[in-house]
NUMI-97347 format. One record per residue: chain; x negated, y negated, z of N, C-alpha, C in turn. Coordinates in steps of 0.02 Angstrom, whole numbers. Layout:
<sekes>
SEKE  chain    n.px    n.py    n.pz   ca.px   ca.py   ca.pz    c.px    c.py    c.pz
SEKE      A       X       Y       Z       X       Y       Z       X       Y       Z
...
</sekes>
This chain:
<sekes>
SEKE  chain    n.px    n.py    n.pz   ca.px   ca.py   ca.pz    c.px    c.py    c.pz
SEKE      A   -6052   -5443    6414   -5982   -5433    6396   -5978   -5372    6349
SEKE      A   -5935   -5325    6366   -5923   -5266    6324   -5869   -5284    6274
SEKE      A   -5882   -5268    6210   -5834   -5284    6157   -5799   -5220    6134
SEKE      A   -5732   -5222    6136   -5691   -5166    6114   -5648   -5190    6056
SEKE      A   -5651   -5155    6000   -5611   -5171    5941   -5561   -5114    5930
SEKE      A   -5498   -5132    5921   -5445   -5084    5908   -5422   -5095    5837
SEKE      A   -5440   -5050    5792   -5423   -5057    5721   -5368   -5006    5705
SEKE      A   -5313   -5031    5676   -5255   -4987    5668   -5214   -5008    5608
SEKE      A   -5173   -4961    5585   -5121   -4975    5536   -5054   -4957    5568
SEKE      A   -5003   -4997    5554   -4936   -4982    5578   -4887   -4994    5520
SEKE      A   -4849   -4942    5504   -4802   -4948    5449   -4736   -4981    5467
SEKE      A   -4712   -4969    5528   -4646   -4994    5548   -4646   -5031    5614
SEKE      A   -4704   -5042    5643   -4710   -5080    5705   -4719   -5038    5767
SEKE      A   -4706   -4972    5764   -4712   -4930    5823   -4786   -4922    5844
SEKE      A   -4829   -4910    5795   -4900   -4902    5811   -4931   -4968    5831
SEKE      A   -4905   -5024    5804   -4928   -5090    5826   -4912   -5101    5900
SEKE      A   -4854   -5079    5921   -4834   -5084    5991   -4881   -5042    6035
SEKE      A   -4897   -4983    6012   -4944   -4940    6048   -5014   -4973    6050
SEKE      A   -5035   -5002    5994   -5100   -5036    5991   -5102   -5094    6041
SEKE      A   -5047   -5131    6047   -5045   -5187    6095   -5051   -5163    6166
SEKE      A   -5024   -5104    6181   -5031   -5075    6248   -5104   -5054    6260
SEKE      A   -5137   -5025    6210   -5208   -5008    6216   -5248   -5072    6229
SEKE      A   -5233   -5125    6191   -5266   -5189    6200   -5257   -5216    6271
SEKE      A   -5195   -5213    6296   -5181   -5238    6364   -5224   -5201    6415
SEKE      A   -5232   -5136    6407   -5273   -5098    6454   -5346   -5117    6449
SEKE      A   -5373   -5119    6388   -5444   -5136    6379   -5459   -5207    6402
SEKE      A   -5415   -5254    6384   -5426   -5324    6401   -5421   -5336    6477
SEKE      A   -5388   -5292    6512   -5381   -5300    6584   -5442   -5277    6624
SEKE      A   -5491   -5249    6591   -5552   -5227    6625   -5601   -5286    6628
SEKE      A   -5632   -5296    6686   -5679   -5351    6695   -5735   -5348    6644
SEKE      A   -5755   -5406    6620   -5811   -5414    6573   -5800   -5377    6507
SEKE      A   -5737   -5373    6486   -5721   -5342    6421   -5687   -5393    6377
SEKE      A   -5711   -5398    6316   -5679   -5438    6263   -5648   -5388    6215
SEKE      A   -5582   -5384    6214   -5547   -5336    6171   -5509   -5373    6117
SEKE      A   -5508   -5345    6057   -5474   -5376    6001   -5437   -5324    5959
SEKE      A   -5380   -5345    5932   -5341   -5304    5886   -5359   -5322    5815
SEKE      A   -5367   -5271    5774   -5381   -5281    5703   -5330   -5239    5664
SEKE      A   -5284   -5273    5631   -5232   -5238    5593   -5254   -5227    5521
SEKE      A   -5250   -5166    5499   -5261   -5149    5428   -5198   -5170    5391
SEKE      A   -5206   -5207    5336   -5147   -5232    5302   -5112   -5178    5260
SEKE      A   -5056   -5195    5231   -5015   -5146    5195   -5049   -5117    5134
SEKE      A   -5103   -5148    5112   -5142   -5121    5056   -5205   -5084    5080
SEKE      A   -5213   -5077    5145   -5270   -5041    5173   -5334   -5082    5178
SEKE      A   -5327   -5147    5180   -5385   -5191    5180   -5395   -5227    5246
SEKE      A   -5458   -5248    5257   -5477   -5291    5313   -5512   -5353    5286
SEKE      A   -5508   -5407    5322   -5546   -5467    5305   -5619   -5458    5325
SEKE      A   -5663   -5498    5296   -5734   -5494    5313   -5745   -5506    5388
SEKE      A   -5707   -5551    5417   -5711   -5566    5489   -5695   -5504    5530
SEKE      A   -5647   -5464    5507   -5629   -5403    5542   -5686   -5352    5541
SEKE      A   -5717   -5345    5484   -5775   -5300    5478   -5831   -5323    5525
SEKE      A   -5842   -5389    5529   -5893   -5416    5573   -5877   -5400    5646
SEKE      A   -5813   -5405    5665   -5793   -5388    5733   -5806   -5315    5748
SEKE      A   -5792   -5271    5701   -5806   -5200    5711   -5880   -5187    5718
SEKE      A   -5920   -5221    5677   -5993   -5213    5680   -6021   -5235    5748
SEKE      A   -5990   -5286    5777   -6014   -5314    5841   -5987   -5276    5901
SEKE      A   -5938   -5233    5891   -5906   -5199    5948   -5950   -5145    5979
SEKE      A   -5940   -5135    6044   -5972   -5080    6079   -5930   -5017    6075
SEKE      A   -5865   -5026    6065   -5818   -4970    6058   -5768   -4987    6003
SEKE      A   -5752   -4937    5963   -5702   -4943    5911   -5648   -4891    5925
SEKE      A   -5586   -4915    5934   -5530   -4871    5945   -5488   -4871    5881
SEKE      A   -5479   -4812    5852   -5442   -4804    5789   -5369   -4788    5803
SEKE      A   -5323   -4816    5763   -5253   -4801    5771   -5215   -4799    5706
SEKE      A   -5171   -4751    5700   -5128   -4745    5641   -5068   -4701    5659
SEKE      A   -5011   -4714    5627   -4958   -4666    5633   -4979   -4600    5600
SEKE      A   -4948   -4547    5621   -4959   -4483    5587   -4904   -4475    5535
SEKE      A   -4925   -4475    5472   -4879   -4465    5416   -4899   -4400    5382
SEKE      A   -4853   -4354    5375   -4866   -4292    5339   -4929   -4256    5364
SEKE      A   -4939   -4255    5430   -4993   -4218    5461   -5061   -4251    5461
SEKE      A   -5064   -4316    5451   -5128   -4352    5452   -5117   -4427    5456
SEKE      A   -5171   -4465    5455   -5164   -4538    5459   -5133   -4566    5394
SEKE      A   -5105   -4625    5399   -5077   -4659    5341   -5132   -4672    5289
SEKE      A   -5112   -4676    5225   -5162   -4687    5173   -5198   -4753    5183
SEKE      A   -5166   -4802    5212   -5198   -4867    5223   -5257   -4859    5272
SEKE      A   -5248   -4816    5322   -5303   -4803    5368   -5359   -4766    5332
SEKE      A   -5340   -4718    5291   -5391   -4680    5253   -5431   -4725    5207
SEKE      A   -5398   -4774    5176   -5434   -4822    5134   -5485   -4861    5175
SEKE      A   -5464   -4883    5235   -5511   -4917    5280   -5570   -4871    5297
SEKE      A   -5555   -4808    5314   -5607   -4760    5333   -5656   -4750    5275
SEKE      A   -5629   -4744    5215   -5673   -4737    5157   -5717   -4799    5147
SEKE      A   -5688   -4857    5158   -5726   -4919    5151   -5780   -4927    5204
SEKE      A   -5772   -4891    5260   -5823   -4895    5313   -5887   -4859    5294
SEKE      A   -5889   -4827    5236   -5949   -4789    5215   -6010   -4834    5208
SEKE      A   -6001   -4898    5194   -6058   -4944    5193   -6091   -4946    5262
SEKE      A   -6050   -4948    5314   -6077   -4948    5382   -6110   -4881    5398
SEKE      A   -6079   -4826    5373   -6108   -4760    5383   -6178   -4755    5352
SEKE      A   -6183   -4780    5291   -6247   -4775    5255   -6302   -4812    5292
SEKE      A   -6285   -4867    5323   -6335   -4908    5360   -6339   -4888    5434
SEKE      A   -6297   -4842    5457   -6298   -4821    5527   -6276   -4876    5574
SEKE      A   -6233   -4921    5551   -6214   -4980    5591   -6170   -4963    5651
SEKE      A   -6133   -4909    5648   -6088   -4893    5704   -6114   -4836    5747
SEKE      A   -6175   -4815    5735   -6205   -4761    5773   -6209   -4781    5847
SEKE      A   -6191   -4735    5890   -6194   -4742    5963   -6143   -4790    5992
SEKE      A   -6095   -4812    5953   -6038   -4848    5980   -5990   -4796    6009
SEKE      A   -5950   -4815    6057   -5898   -4770    6082   -5843   -4768    6029
SEKE      A   -5815   -4709    6017   -5759   -4701    5971   -5701   -4669    6008
SEKE      A   -5640   -4686    5989   -5580   -4658    6020   -5522   -4667    5972
SEKE      A   -5464   -4635    5986   -5408   -4643    5940   -5341   -4630    5971
SEKE      A   -5289   -4657    5937   -5220   -4648    5959   -5175   -4643    5898
SEKE      A   -5118   -4609    5907   -5071   -4601    5852   -5000   -4596    5879
SEKE      A   -4953   -4601    5833   -4882   -4603    5848   -4845   -4568    5791
SEKE      A   -4794   -4530    5807   -4751   -4502    5755   -4682   -4491    5785
SEKE      A   -4634   -4474    5741   -4565   -4467    5762   -4552   -4404    5804
SEKE      A   -4591   -4353    5794   -4578   -4289    5828   -4622   -4281    5889
SEKE      A   -4602   -4236    5933   -4641   -4224    5994   -4711   -4200    5975
SEKE      A   -4716   -4155    5928   -4781   -4133    5904   -4799   -4172    5841
SEKE      A   -4763   -4159    5787   -4775   -4195    5725   -4845   -4190    5697
SEKE      A   -4883   -4140    5718   -4952   -4130    5697   -4996   -4191    5713
SEKE      A   -4981   -4224    5769   -5020   -4282    5790   -5094   -4264    5801
SEKE      A   -5107   -4204    5825   -5177   -4187    5839   -5219   -4188    5775
SEKE      A   -5189   -4173    5718   -5227   -4176    5655   -5252   -4247    5642
SEKE      A   -5212   -4297    5661   -5234   -4367    5653   -5290   -4383    5702
SEKE      A   -5282   -4361    5765   -5335   -4372    5814   -5399   -4338    5791
SEKE      A   -5394   -4278    5764   -5452   -4242    5738   -5484   -4280    5680
SEKE      A   -5443   -4311    5638   -5470   -4352    5583   -5511   -4410    5612
SEKE      A   -5484   -4444    5663   -5521   -4499    5694   -5587   -4474    5724
SEKE      A   -5584   -4416    5758   -5644   -4388    5787   -5696   -4373    5733
SEKE      A   -5674   -4344    5678   -5721   -4329    5624   -5752   -4393    5596
SEKE      A   -5710   -4444    5586   -5736   -4509    5563   -5788   -4535    5612
SEKE      A   -5773   -4531    5677   -5821   -4556    5727   -5886   -4517    5724
SEKE      A   -5882   -4452    5713   -5943   -4411    5710   -5983   -4425    5647
SEKE      A   -5949   -4440    5593   -5984   -4460    5532   -6026   -4523    5546
SEKE      A   -5998   -4567    5587   -6033   -4629    5604   -6082   -4621    5662
SEKE      A   -6086   -4562    5692   -6132   -4552    5747   -6108   -4583    5813
SEKE      A   -6043   -4590    5820   -6015   -4619    5880   -6008   -4568    5936
SEKE      A   -5998   -4593    5997   -5987   -4553    6056   -5912   -4554    6071
SEKE      A   -5878   -4497    6070   -5805   -4495    6076   -5782   -4497    6149
SEKE      A   -5730   -4536    6161   -5698   -4539    6227   -5625   -4515    6220
SEKE      A   -5608   -4463    6254   -5539   -4439    6256   -5499   -4476    6309
SEKE      A   -5439   -4452    6323   -5396   -4487    6370   -5418   -4480    6442
SEKE      A   -5446   -4423    6461   -5464   -4411    6530   -5404   -4408    6577
SEKE      A   -5345   -4395    6548   -5283   -4394    6588   -5255   -4324    6594
SEKE      A   -5231   -4309    6653   -5195   -4246    6662   -5125   -4254    6630
SEKE      A   -5097   -4199    6606   -5030   -4203    6576   -4975   -4204    6628
SEKE      A   -4919   -4231    6610   -4858   -4228    6651   -4818   -4169    6624
SEKE      A   -4830   -4110    6650   -4803   -4049    6618   -4765   -4004    6665
SEKE      A   -4729   -4033    6713   -4687   -3992    6756   -4613   -4007    6741
SEKE      A   -4569   -3969    6770   -4497   -3980    6760   -4476   -4049    6782
SEKE      A   -4510   -4077    6830   -4493   -4144    6856   -4513   -4200    6808
SEKE      A   -4555   -4185    6758   -4580   -4236    6713   -4539   -4243    6649
SEKE      A   -4546   -4300    6618   -4513   -4313    6554   -4547   -4369    6517
SEKE      A   -4515   -4395    6464   -4546   -4445    6421   -4566   -4510    6455
SEKE      A   -4539   -4525    6513   -4558   -4587    6548   -4622   -4580    6588
SEKE      A   -4650   -4519    6590   -4711   -4507    6628   -4774   -4515    6585
SEKE      A   -4830   -4529    6618   -4894   -4538    6585   -4917   -4471    6555
SEKE      A   -4940   -4474    6494   -4967   -4417    6457   -4920   -4358    6454
SEKE      A   -4857   -4372    6443   -4807   -4320    6436   -4821   -4277    6374
SEKE      A   -4852   -4307    6322   -4868   -4269    6261   -4931   -4227    6270
SEKE      A   -4965   -4234    6327   -5026   -4195    6342   -5081   -4206    6292
SEKE      A   -5094   -4269    6275   -5150   -4286    6231   -5215   -4289    6271
SEKE      A   -5263   -4250    6251   -5329   -4252    6283   -5380   -4284    6237
SEKE      A   -5378   -4267    6173   -5425   -4295    6125   -5412   -4368    6110
SEKE      A   -5350   -4390    6117   -5330   -4459    6105   -5259   -4470    6129
SEKE      A   -5239   -4533    6132   -5172   -4549    6156   -5120   -4537    6102
SEKE      A   -5065   -4507    6121   -5011   -4490    6074   -4945   -4520    6098
SEKE      A   -4904   -4541    6051   -4839   -4570    6068   -4786   -4543    6021
SEKE      A   -4723   -4549    6044   -4666   -4525    6005   -4619   -4585    5993
SEKE      A   -4601   -4594    5930   -4552   -4645    5911   -4501   -4612    5865
SEKE      A   -4442   -4595    5890   -4392   -4562    5848   -4382   -4599    5782
SEKE      A   -4367   -4561    5730   -4364   -4589    5662   -4311   -4644    5654
SEKE      A   -4260   -4643    5697   -4208   -4695    5692   -4215   -4748    5746
SEKE      A   -4271   -4750    5781   -4283   -4801    5833   -4320   -4860    5804
SEKE      A   -4300   -4919    5825   -4336   -4980    5805   -4400   -4986    5847
SEKE      A   -4444   -5031    5827   -4505   -5043    5866   -4489   -5072    5934
SEKE      A   -4430   -5101    5942   -4410   -5126    6008   -4391   -5068    6054
SEKE      A   -4368   -5012    6024   -4345   -4955    6063   -4399   -4903    6078
SEKE      A   -4450   -4901    6036   -4501   -4849    6043   -4568   -4875    6018
SEKE      A   -4622   -4847    6045   -4628   -4794    6093   -4600   -4814    6162
SEKE      A   -4585   -4762    6202   -4556   -4772    6268   -4608   -4792    6320
SEKE      A   -4583   -4805    6380   -4626   -4832    6433   -4681   -4784    6454
SEKE      A   -4668   -4719    6454   -4721   -4671    6471   -4778   -4672    6421
SEKE      A   -4760   -4674    6356   -4812   -4676    6304   -4850   -4742    6304
SEKE      A   -4815   -4796    6319   -4849   -4861    6322   -4895   -4866    6382
SEKE      A   -4875   -4837    6438   -4919   -4836    6496   -4979   -4791    6483
SEKE      A   -4968   -4736    6448   -5023   -4693    6428   -5072   -4731    6384
SEKE      A   -5046   -4769    6336   -5089   -4809    6292   -5127   -4862    6332
SEKE      A   -5094   -4894    6379   -5128   -4945    6420   -5185   -4913    6460
SEKE      A   -5171   -4857    6493   -5223   -4823    6532   -5280   -4798    6487
SEKE      A   -5263   -4779    6427   -5314   -4758    6378   -5359   -4817    6361
SEKE      A   -5330   -4875    6351   -5371   -4935    6338   -5418   -4950    6396
SEKE      A   -5393   -4943    6457   -5435   -4952    6516   -5493   -4903    6514
SEKE      A   -5477   -4839    6503   -5530   -4787    6503   -5583   -4801    6451
SEKE      A   -5563   -4816    6390   -5613   -4827    6337   -5656   -4888    6354
SEKE      A   -5626   -4941    6379   -5664   -5001    6397   -5714   -4986    6452
SEKE      A   -5693   -4947    6502   -5738   -4929    6557   -5794   -4884    6533
SEKE      A   -5778   -4835    6490   -5830   -4792    6462   -5880   -4833    6422
SEKE      A   -5855   -4879    6381   -5899   -4922    6341   -5944   -4964    6385
SEKE      A   -5917   -4990    6440   -5956   -5030    6485   -6012   -4990    6518
SEKE      A   -5996   -4928    6539   -6047   -4885    6569   -6100   -4866    6517
SEKE      A   -6078   -4851    6456   -6125   -4831    6403   -6171   -4889    6386
SEKE      A   -6143   -4950    6383   -6184   -5009    6367   -6235   -5023    6422
SEKE      A   -6216   -5011    6485   -6261   -5025    6541   -6315   -4972    6549
SEKE      A   -6305   -4914    6518   -6353   -4858    6526   -6420   -4873    6492
</sekes>
C-alpha cells in the first residue's frame, strides 16, 4: 500500500477545499492510503500527524499564498520539520505542492518554489502537475490547469468568495488530477 500524506494550512477554508480535492484524487488510486493533515491556526501538528508524515511515501504540501509566500503557520511547520531533516527521515519520499490565492497570479509560484526548496532540503523527489495548460481563447476558469501550473497545482479564490464559492470547478478538478498523479508517481517510485 502506498501512503500519501497531504499536509496543509488553510486560513479561510479555500485551501482546505483544494486539499480535499487532492485527497479525493490520491485516494481514488488503487492501493493508495491517502490522509489529510491540517496544520492548526498556531502552526502546530499533533504527534500522530508527524508519525503519519514519517510513514508516508509521498508528502504533498499545501498553503494559501499570502504576501508572495506560504502562510506563517505553514512556515512554522516547515521549520519544525528540521528534526526530520537532521535525521534524513523524509529522504527519497515523493514531494509535491499546491497553493491558492485571490488573484490569477498572486505570486503563487513563489509558494510552489518554497515547497520545492523544502522538499529538496529533505532530499525528496519532486512531482509536478504533468498537465498541459488550458491556454486558448476557448478556455477559461472552468478548465483543467487554466492557471498553467507545472511545478504544482494552483487555484484562484476571489477575496470576497466564500469557501463554498471557490476555488472553482476547473481548479478543483486540477487538484483532483494532481492528487492522482502524485499517488501514481509515489506508487511507481515505491515499486522501483
